[in-house]
DRENDO-1510 file (C-alpha; in Angstrom, 1 decimal, always signed):
<recs>
REC; n; res; u; v; w
REC; 1; MET; +29.8; -33.8; -27.6 .
REC; 2; LYS; +29.8; -33.7; -23.8 .
REC; 3; LYS; +33.3; -32.1; -23.8 .
REC; 4; LEU; +32.1; -29.4; -26.3 .
REC; 5; ALA; +29.0; -28.6; -24.2 .
REC; 6; THR; +31.3; -28.2; -21.1 .
REC; 7; THR; +33.7; -26.0; -23.0 .
REC; 8; ALA; +30.8; -23.8; -24.2 .
REC; 9; PHE; +29.4; -23.5; -20.7 .
REC; 10; VAL; +32.7; -22.5; -19.3 .
REC; 11; ALA; +33.2; -20.0; -22.1 .
REC; 12; LEU; +29.8; -18.4; -21.4 .
REC; 13; GLY; +30.6; -18.3; -17.7 .
REC; 14; LEU; +33.9; -16.4; -18.5 .
REC; 15; LEU; +32.1; -14.0; -20.8 .
REC; 16; ALA; +29.4; -13.3; -18.2 .
REC; 17; ALA; +31.9; -12.7; -15.3 .
REC; 18; PRO; +33.1; -9.3; -16.5 .
REC; 19; THR; +29.5; -8.3; -17.2 .
REC; 20; MET; +28.5; -9.2; -13.6 .
REC; 21; ALA; +31.5; -7.3; -12.2 .
REC; 22; SER; +30.8; -4.3; -14.3 .
REC; 23; ALA; +27.2; -4.3; -13.2 .
REC; 24; ALA; +28.3; -3.2; -9.7 .
REC; 25; THR; +27.7; +0.4; -8.7 .
REC; 26; THR; +30.3; +2.3; -6.6 .
REC; 27; ALA; +28.9; +3.7; -3.3 .
REC; 28; TYR; +30.5; +5.2; -0.2 .
REC; 29; ALA; +29.9; +4.5; +3.5 .
REC; 30; ASN; +28.3; +7.7; +4.9 .
REC; 31; SER; +29.3; +6.7; +8.5 .
REC; 32; THR; +31.2; +4.0; +10.3 .
REC; 33; VAL; +29.3; +0.8; +9.5 .
REC; 34; SER; +29.7; -3.0; +9.9 .
REC; 35; LEU; +30.0; -5.3; +7.0 .
REC; 36; ARG; +27.9; -8.3; +7.9 .
REC; 37; THR; +27.6; -11.9; +6.7 .
REC; 38; GLY; +23.9; -11.5; +6.0 .
REC; 39; PRO; +21.2; -8.7; +5.7 .
REC; 40; ASP; +20.7; -8.0; +9.4 .
REC; 41; ALA; +22.7; -6.6; +12.3 .
REC; 42; GLY; +22.4; -10.0; +14.0 .
REC; 43; TYR; +24.7; -11.7; +11.5 .
REC; 44; PRO; +28.5; -11.9; +12.3 .
REC; 45; ARG; +30.6; -8.9; +11.4 .
REC; 46; VAL; +33.1; -9.3; +8.5 .
REC; 47; ALA; +34.7; -5.9; +8.9 .
REC; 48; THR; +34.1; -2.4; +10.1 .
REC; 49; LEU; +34.1; +0.3; +7.4 .
REC; 50; ARG; +34.9; +3.9; +8.0 .
REC; 51; ALA; +32.9; +6.8; +6.6 .
REC; 52; GLY; +34.0; +7.5; +3.1 .
REC; 53; THR; +35.1; +4.0; +2.3 .
REC; 54; PRO; +34.3; +3.2; -1.4 .
REC; 55; LEU; +32.6; -0.1; -2.1 .
REC; 56; GLN; +31.0; -2.0; -4.9 .
REC; 57; VAL; +27.2; -2.6; -4.6 .
REC; 58; TYR; +25.8; -5.7; -6.4 .
REC; 59; GLY; +22.2; -5.3; -5.4 .
REC; 60; CYS; +19.8; -4.8; -2.5 .
REC; 61; ILE; +17.0; -6.8; -1.0 .
REC; 62; ASN; +13.5; -5.8; -2.0 .
REC; 63; ASP; +12.8; -3.2; +0.7 .
REC; 64; TRP; +16.1; -1.5; +0.0 .
REC; 65; SER; +17.2; -1.9; +3.6 .
REC; 66; TRP; +20.4; -4.0; +3.0 .
REC; 67; CYS; +22.8; -4.2; +0.1 .
REC; 68; ASP; +25.3; -6.9; -1.0 .
REC; 69; VAL; +28.7; -5.2; -1.3 .
REC; 70; SER; +32.4; -5.8; -1.6 .
REC; 71; VAL; +35.3; -3.9; -0.2 .
REC; 72; GLY; +38.7; -5.2; -1.4 .
REC; 73; ARG; +38.6; -8.9; -0.8 .
REC; 74; ASP; +35.8; -8.8; +1.7 .
REC; 75; ARG; +32.2; -9.4; +0.6 .
REC; 76; GLY; +29.1; -8.9; +2.8 .
REC; 77; TRP; +26.0; -6.9; +3.6 .
REC; 78; VAL; +25.7; -3.3; +4.7 .
REC; 79; SER; +22.6; -1.4; +5.8 .
REC; 80; ALA; +21.5; +0.7; +2.9 .
REC; 81; GLY; +20.9; +3.7; +5.2 .
REC; 82; HIS; +24.7; +3.9; +5.5 .
REC; 83; LEU; +25.4; +4.0; +1.8 .
REC; 84; ASP; +25.5; +7.0; -0.6 .
REC; 85; ALA; +26.2; +6.9; -4.3 .
REC; 86; TYR; +26.5; +9.6; -7.0 .
REC; 87; SER; +23.7; +10.1; -9.6 .
REC; 88; ARG; +24.0; +12.9; -12.1 .
REC; 89; GLY; +26.6; +14.7; -10.1 .
REC; 90; HIS; +24.6; +14.5; -6.8 .
REC; 91; ARG; +25.3; +12.4; -3.8 .
REC; 92; VAL; +22.1; +10.4; -3.1 .
REC; 93; ALA; +21.1; +7.8; -0.5 .
REC; 94; VAL; +21.1; +4.2; -1.8 .
REC; 95; SER; +18.1; +3.3; +0.4 .
REC; 96; ARG; +16.0; +6.0; -1.3 .
REC; 97; TYR; +17.4; +6.0; -4.9 .
REC; 98; GLY; +18.5; +2.4; -5.5 .
REC; 99; VAL; +16.1; +2.0; -8.3 .
REC; 100; GLY; +17.3; +5.2; -10.0 .
REC; 101; LEU; +20.9; +4.0; -9.6 .
REC; 102; GLY; +20.0; +0.8; -11.5 .
REC; 103; LEU; +20.7; -1.5; -8.6 .
REC; 104; PRO; +19.0; -4.9; -9.0 .
REC; 105; VAL; +16.8; -6.4; -6.3 .
REC; 106; ILE; +18.4; -9.6; -5.1 .
REC; 107; ARG; +17.7; -12.3; -2.7 .
REC; 108; PHE; +19.9; -13.6; +0.2 .
REC; 109; THR; +20.2; -17.3; +0.1 .
REC; 110; PHE; +22.3; -18.3; +3.1 .
REC; 111; ASN; +23.9; -21.6; +2.0 .
REC; 112; SER; +25.1; -20.4; -1.4 .
REC; 113; TYR; +26.2; -17.0; -0.2 .
REC; 114; TRP; +28.2; -18.4; +2.7 .
REC; 115; ASN; +29.7; -21.2; +0.5 .
REC; 116; ASP; +30.7; -18.7; -2.1 .
REC; 117; HIS; +32.2; -16.1; +0.2 .
REC; 118; TYR; +33.1; -17.5; +3.6 .
REC; 119; ARG; +34.3; -21.0; +3.2 .
REC; 120; TYR; +37.7; -20.2; +4.5 .
REC; 121; ARG; +36.6; -17.8; +7.3 .
REC; 122; THR; +36.7; -18.8; +11.0 .
REC; 123; TRP; +33.0; -18.4; +11.5 .
REC; 124; TYR; +32.2; -20.8; +8.6 .
REC; 125; ALA; +32.4; -23.7; +11.0 .
REC; 126; GLN; +29.4; -22.2; +12.8 .
REC; 127; ARG; +27.3; -22.0; +9.7 .
REC; 128; ASN; +24.7; -24.4; +11.0 .
REC; 129; GLN; +24.0; -22.0; +13.9 .
REC; 130; TRP; +23.6; -19.1; +11.5 .
REC; 131; ALA; +21.7; -21.0; +8.8 .
REC; 132; GLY; +18.6; -21.0; +11.1 .
REC; 133; TYR; +18.9; -17.3; +12.0 .
REC; 134; ARG; +15.8; -15.3; +11.2 .
REC; 135; PRO; +16.0; -11.6; +11.7 .
REC; 136; PRO; +13.4; -10.3; +14.2 .
REC; 137; VAL; +10.2; -9.0; +12.5 .
REC; 138; GLN; +10.1; -5.2; +12.6 .
REC; 139; ARG; +6.6; -4.1; +13.4 .
REC; 140; ILE; +5.6; -0.8; +11.9 .
REC; 141; VAL; +3.1; +1.1; +14.0 .
REC; 142; VAL; +1.1; +3.7; +12.2 .
REC; 143; VAL; -0.2; +6.4; +14.5 .
REC; 144; LYS; -3.1; +8.2; +13.1 .
REC; 145; PRO; -3.3; +11.9; +14.0 .
REC; 146; GLN; -6.0; +12.7; +16.5 .
REC; 147; PRO; -8.8; +14.8; +15.1 .
REC; 148; ARG; -8.6; +18.4; +16.1 .
REC; 149; PRO; -10.9; +19.2; +19.1 .
REC; 150; VAL; -14.0; +21.3; +18.4 .
REC; 151; VAL; -13.4; +24.7; +20.0 .
REC; 152; VAL; -16.6; +26.1; +21.5 .
REC; 153; LYS; -16.2; +29.7; +22.4 .
REC; 154; PRO; -17.9; +30.6; +25.6 .
REC; 155; GLN; -20.8; +33.1; +25.3 .
REC; 156; VAL; -20.6; +36.3; +27.2 .
REC; 157; PRO; -23.5; +36.5; +29.7 .
REC; 158; GLY; -26.3; +38.7; +28.5 .
REC; 159; LYS; -25.4; +38.2; +24.8 .
REC; 160; GLY; -27.3; +35.2; +23.6 .
REC; 161; VAL; -28.3; +33.9; +20.3 .
REC; 162; MET; -30.5; +36.3; +18.3 .
REC; 163; GLN; -34.0; +35.0; +17.5 .
REC; 164; HIS; -35.2; +34.9; +14.0 .
REC; 165; GLN; -37.9; +37.6; +14.7 .
REC; 166; SER; -35.3; +40.3; +15.4 .
REC; 167; ARG; -33.9; +39.8; +11.9 .
REC; 168; GLN; -37.1; +40.6; +10.1 .
REC; 169; LYS; -36.9; +43.4; +7.7 .
REC; 170; ASN; -40.4; +44.7; +8.6 .
REC; 171; ALA; -39.8; +44.8; +12.4 .
REC; 172; PRO; -42.0; +47.4; +13.9 .
REC; 173; ASP; -40.3; +50.8; +14.3 .
REC; 174; ARG; -40.9; +52.6; +17.5 .
REC; 175; GLY; -41.1; +56.0; +15.8 .
REC; 176; ASN; -37.7; +57.1; +17.0 .
REC; 177; GLY; -35.7; +54.7; +14.8 .
REC; 178; SER; -35.4; +52.0; +17.4 .
REC; 179; ARG; -36.7; +48.4; +17.3 .
REC; 180; LYS; -37.5; +45.8; +19.8 .
REC; 181; VAL; -35.0; +42.9; +19.7 .
REC; 182; ALA; -35.6; +39.6; +21.4 .
REC; 183; TRP; -33.2; +36.7; +22.0 .
REC; 184; ARG; -32.5; +33.7; +24.3 .
REC; 185; ASP; -29.5; +33.8; +26.6 .
REC; 186; PRO; -27.2; +30.7; +27.1 .
REC; 187; ALA; -29.5; +29.6; +30.0 .
REC; 188; GLY; -32.5; +29.6; +27.6 .
REC; 189; LYS; -34.3; +32.6; +29.1 .
REC; 190; SER; -36.0; +35.0; +26.8 .
REC; 191; GLN; -34.5; +38.5; +26.7 .
REC; 192; GLN; -35.7; +41.7; +25.0 .
REC; 193; ARG; -34.1; +45.0; +24.4 .
REC; 194; THR; -34.9; +48.1; +22.4 .
REC; 195; ARG; -32.4; +49.2; +19.9 .
</recs>
């Protein structure tokens, strides 16, 4: 019974392997970029990829900043800002269109990732040093735009604010069609003029 269960488990694993491989999306490096052993520029470099290098993307971390990729026999992480893929005939940035490309959100688990992909690499002996590595926290500073200053136009001397009495419809007519107009100048002095 135990042998049957083991055989079934292995068979399921073999059936799932092609599915996982086919789930990868082809992308291209849009500039020269480093393939890293983890999702941060502080992790060791696996290789340097030239612009235009095709690679397989297996998924990205939840903020779409880094993606797990493979190039030939090398596996590692590339900053998503350096990856483009094709969607409906158009080249799009993986960092902006990862969801539309159908890329899964994945998690980086140091021990299992390094054990699966770097066991025979020279830097694997330093894994204890890198196991405790924590990428620096990036602080996002939001700068609110300053309110526009209120523009106060200077008043021309002698031309103050008209008083309410000068706007009356029944202002007394002086007989020659002119009216008396009163206002206060910017200094607050009363002014009068006949119009």
